[in-house]
C-alpha positions as CSV (number, residue, x, y, z in Angstrom):
1,X,-9.0,9.8,4.1
2,X,-6.0,8.4,2.3
3,X,-5.8,7.8,-1.5
4,X,-5.1,4.8,-3.7
5,X,-3.0,6.0,-6.7
6,X,-3.8,4.2,-10.0
7,X,-1.7,4.0,-13.2
8,X,-3.9,3.4,-16.3
9,X,-2.1,1.7,-19.2
10,X,-3.7,1.4,-22.6
11,X,-2.7,2.3,-26.1
12,X,-6.0,3.9,-26.9
13,X,-6.5,7.4,-25.5
14,X,-10.3,7.0,-25.5
15,X,-10.1,3.8,-23.4
16,X,-7.8,5.5,-20.9
17,X,-10.2,8.5,-20.7
18,X,-13.1,6.0,-20.1
19,X,-11.3,4.2,-17.3
20,X,-10.4,7.6,-15.7
21,X,-14.1,8.6,-15.9
22,X,-15.2,5.4,-14.3
23,X,-12.8,5.8,-11.5
24,X,-13.8,9.4,-10.9
25,X,-17.4,8.4,-10.5
26,X,-17.5,8.1,-6.7
27,X,-13.9,9.1,-6.5
28,X,-14.5,10.7,-3.1
29,X,-14.5,7.3,-1.6
30,X,-17.1,5.7,0.7
31,X,-17.2,3.5,3.8
32,X,-15.6,0.6,2.0
33,X,-12.3,2.2,1.3
34,X,-10.0,5.1,0.5
35,X,-10.4,7.6,-2.3
36,X,-9.2,6.3,-5.7
37,X,-7.2,8.7,-7.9
38,X,-5.7,8.3,-11.4
39,X,-2.1,9.5,-10.8
40,X,-0.5,8.5,-14.1
41,X,-1.4,7.2,-17.6
42,X,0.7,5.4,-20.2
43,X,0.2,4.3,-23.8
44,X,2.3,1.2,-23.7
45,X,4.3,-1.1,-21.4
46,X,7.5,0.9,-21.8
47,X,5.8,4.1,-20.8
48,X,4.2,2.3,-17.8
49,X,7.7,1.2,-16.6
50,X,8.9,4.8,-16.9
51,X,5.9,6.1,-15.0
52,X,6.6,3.7,-12.2
53,X,10.2,4.6,-12.2
54,X,9.4,8.3,-12.0
55,X,6.9,7.7,-9.2
56,X,9.4,5.8,-7.1
57,X,6.6,3.9,-5.4
58,X,5.1,7.1,-4.0
59,X,2.0,7.8,-6.1
60,X,1.2,4.5,-7.8
61,X,-0.5,1.8,-5.7
62,X,-2.3,-0.2,-8.4
63,X,-1.8,-0.6,-12.1
64,X,-4.7,-1.2,-14.6
65,X,-3.0,-2.5,-17.8
66,X,-4.1,-3.7,-21.2
67,X,-2.5,-6.9,-22.5
68,X,-2.1,-6.0,-26.2
69,X,-0.1,-2.9,-26.8
70,X,2.6,-1.7,-29.2
71,X,6.3,-1.2,-28.2
72,X,6.0,-3.4,-25.1
73,X,2.8,-5.4,-24.4
74,X,1.2,-5.9,-21.0
75,X,2.8,-9.3,-20.3
76,X,6.3,-8.0,-21.1
77,X,5.7,-4.9,-18.9
78,X,4.5,-7.1,-16.1
79,X,7.5,-9.4,-16.3
80,X,9.8,-6.4,-16.2
81,X,7.9,-4.8,-13.3
82,X,8.2,-8.0,-11.3
83,X,11.9,-8.2,-11.9
84,X,12.5,-4.9,-10.3
85,X,12.8,-4.7,-6.5
86,X,11.0,-1.3,-6.3
87,X,8.0,-2.4,-8.3
88,X,7.8,-6.2,-7.7
89,X,5.0,-5.9,-5.1
90,X,2.8,-3.4,-7.0
91,X,-0.5,-5.2,-7.9
92,X,-1.4,-5.2,-11.6
93,X,-4.9,-5.9,-12.9
94,X,-5.0,-6.8,-16.6
95,X,-7.8,-5.4,-18.6
96,X,-9.0,-7.7,-21.3
97,X,-11.8,-8.8,-23.7
98,X,-11.1,-12.5,-22.7
99,X,-10.5,-13.4,-26.3
100,X,-7.5,-15.6,-25.5
101,X,-7.1,-18.0,-22.5
102,X,-3.4,-18.3,-23.5
103,X,-2.8,-14.6,-22.8
104,X,-4.8,-14.8,-19.5
105,X,-2.8,-17.8,-18.3
106,X,0.5,-16.2,-19.4
107,X,-0.3,-13.0,-17.5
108,X,-1.1,-14.9,-14.3
109,X,2.2,-16.8,-14.7
110,X,3.9,-13.4,-15.0
111,X,2.4,-12.3,-11.7
112,X,-0.9,-10.4,-12.4
113,X,-3.2,-9.8,-9.5
114,X,-6.1,-10.8,-11.8
115,X,-8.3,-9.7,-14.7
116,X,-11.3,-7.5,-15.3
117,X,-13.4,-6.8,-18.4
118,X,-13.0,-3.5,-20.2
119,X,-16.7,-3.0,-20.1
120,X,-17.2,-3.3,-16.4
121,X,-19.4,-1.1,-14.2
122,X,-17.9,1.7,-12.0
123,X,-18.7,-0.1,-8.8
124,X,-16.9,-3.2,-10.1
125,X,-13.9,-1.2,-11.1
126,X,-13.7,0.5,-7.7
127,X,-14.0,-2.8,-5.9
128,X,-11.3,-4.4,-8.1
129,X,-8.8,-1.6,-7.4
130,X,-9.5,-1.8,-3.6
131,X,-9.2,-5.5,-3.5
132,X,-5.9,-5.5,-5.5
133,X,-4.6,-2.8,-3.1
134,X,-5.5,-5.0,-0.2
135,X,-3.5,-7.9,-1.7
136,X,-6.5,-9.9,-2.8
137,X,-7.1,-11.7,-6.1
138,X,-9.3,-9.9,-8.8
139,X,-10.7,-12.5,-11.1
140,X,-13.7,-12.1,-13.2
141,X,-15.7,-15.4,-13.3
142,X,-15.3,-15.6,-17.1
143,X,-11.5,-15.2,-16.7
144,X,-11.4,-17.8,-13.9
145,X,-13.1,-20.4,-16.2
146,X,-10.6,-19.8,-19.0
147,X,-7.6,-20.0,-16.7
148,X,-8.8,-23.2,-15.0
149,X,-9.5,-24.8,-18.3
150,X,-5.9,-24.2,-19.3
151,X,-4.7,-25.4,-15.9
152,X,-6.6,-28.6,-16.3
153,X,-5.5,-29.2,-19.8
154,X,-3.5,-32.2,-18.6
155,X,-4.8,-34.7,-16.0
156,X,-1.4,-34.5,-14.3
157,X,-2.1,-30.9,-13.2
158,X,-5.4,-32.0,-11.5
159,X,-3.7,-34.9,-9.8
160,X,-0.9,-32.6,-8.5
161,X,-3.4,-30.1,-7.2
162,X,-5.3,-32.9,-5.4
163,X,-2.1,-34.1,-3.9
164,X,-1.2,-30.7,-2.6
165,X,-4.5,-30.1,-0.9
166,X,-4.9,-33.6,0.5
167,X,-3.1,-32.8,3.8
168,X,-5.3,-29.7,4.6
169,X,-7.6,-29.7,7.6
170,X,-11.3,-29.4,7.1
171,X,-11.3,-25.7,8.0
172,X,-8.3,-25.1,5.7
173,X,-10.1,-26.8,2.8
174,X,-13.2,-24.7,3.5
175,X,-11.0,-21.6,3.5
176,X,-9.4,-22.5,0.2
177,X,-12.7,-23.2,-1.4
178,X,-14.0,-19.8,-0.5
179,X,-10.8,-18.2,-1.8
180,X,-11.4,-20.2,-5.0
181,X,-14.9,-18.7,-5.3
182,X,-13.3,-15.2,-5.3
183,X,-14.4,-14.0,-1.9
184,X,-12.5,-11.4,0.0
185,X,-11.1,-12.0,3.5
186,X,-14.0,-10.1,5.1
187,X,-16.5,-12.1,3.1
188,X,-14.8,-15.4,4.0
189,X,-14.9,-14.3,7.7
190,X,-18.7,-13.9,7.5
191,X,-19.1,-17.3,5.8
192,X,-17.0,-19.2,8.4
193,X,-18.0,-17.1,11.4
194,X,-14.4,-15.8,11.9
195,X,-12.9,-12.4,12.6
196,X,-11.4,-10.7,9.5
197,X,-8.0,-11.0,11.1
198,X,-8.3,-14.7,11.6
199,X,-9.4,-15.1,8.0
200,X,-6.3,-13.2,6.8
201,X,-4.1,-15.4,9.0
202,X,-5.6,-18.6,7.4
203,X,-5.0,-17.3,3.9
204,X,-1.4,-16.4,4.7
205,X,-0.8,-19.9,6.1
206,X,-2.4,-21.4,3.0
207,X,0.0,-19.4,0.8
208,X,3.0,-20.8,2.7
209,X,1.8,-24.3,3.2
210,X,0.7,-24.8,-0.4
211,X,3.7,-22.9,-1.8
212,X,1.6,-20.5,-3.7
213,X,3.1,-17.2,-4.9
214,X,-0.1,-15.2,-4.4
215,X,-3.8,-15.4,-3.9
216,X,-4.5,-15.9,-7.6
217,X,-2.5,-19.2,-7.4
218,X,-4.7,-20.3,-4.6
219,X,-7.8,-19.6,-6.7
220,X,-6.4,-21.8,-9.6
221,X,-5.4,-24.5,-7.1
222,X,-8.8,-24.6,-5.5
223,X,-10.5,-25.1,-8.9
224,X,-7.9,-27.6,-10.1
225,X,-8.2,-29.6,-6.9
226,X,-12.0,-29.9,-7.2
227,X,-12.9,-27.7,-4.3
228,X,-14.9,-25.3,-6.5
């Protein structure tokens, strides 16, 4: 069984220890995915970038990062990470208390794979890491509502979203709607009676056709366009 290496970034040592403990519960893995291992920790964004630089892409597959931190905050670290060729594709899940929709939206704009609460259950954390590693969006329902509220702040955004999805086929609209509800490719395949490979192909085509940077952008577009 292979491993998914995780970098935990938070300025509070107790929080880092708690996240490590949550990940180590069931760390041996199961039939849903590979073993999850905390391979590095950092107390701020600058240390996170150094950890990624030292790892050289070999031991860190997913980053769990707080937003508010000293020296360099989560958004600044995420922007710097995305600007580097060697780390641009590393998925980053932002850990938050959801006290600011502005920070959530800014993080998504910077390229976050999604958000999770800091008080989540072990099974939720394991699933989030595995989904991010698989290239899927990780959005807590509360975070999705906040982000969509910001996206729909102006009527022009909603009109633009409706225009972009107007040319989709019925099956493509169904696919986008299920993505918007936060389902994984395997879950969408079950809903639409498709093979997982076909579901992945549909999502890839949607990303290209709708000019969306990532799956998170598809989620926001589905909500903004009224499909969810």
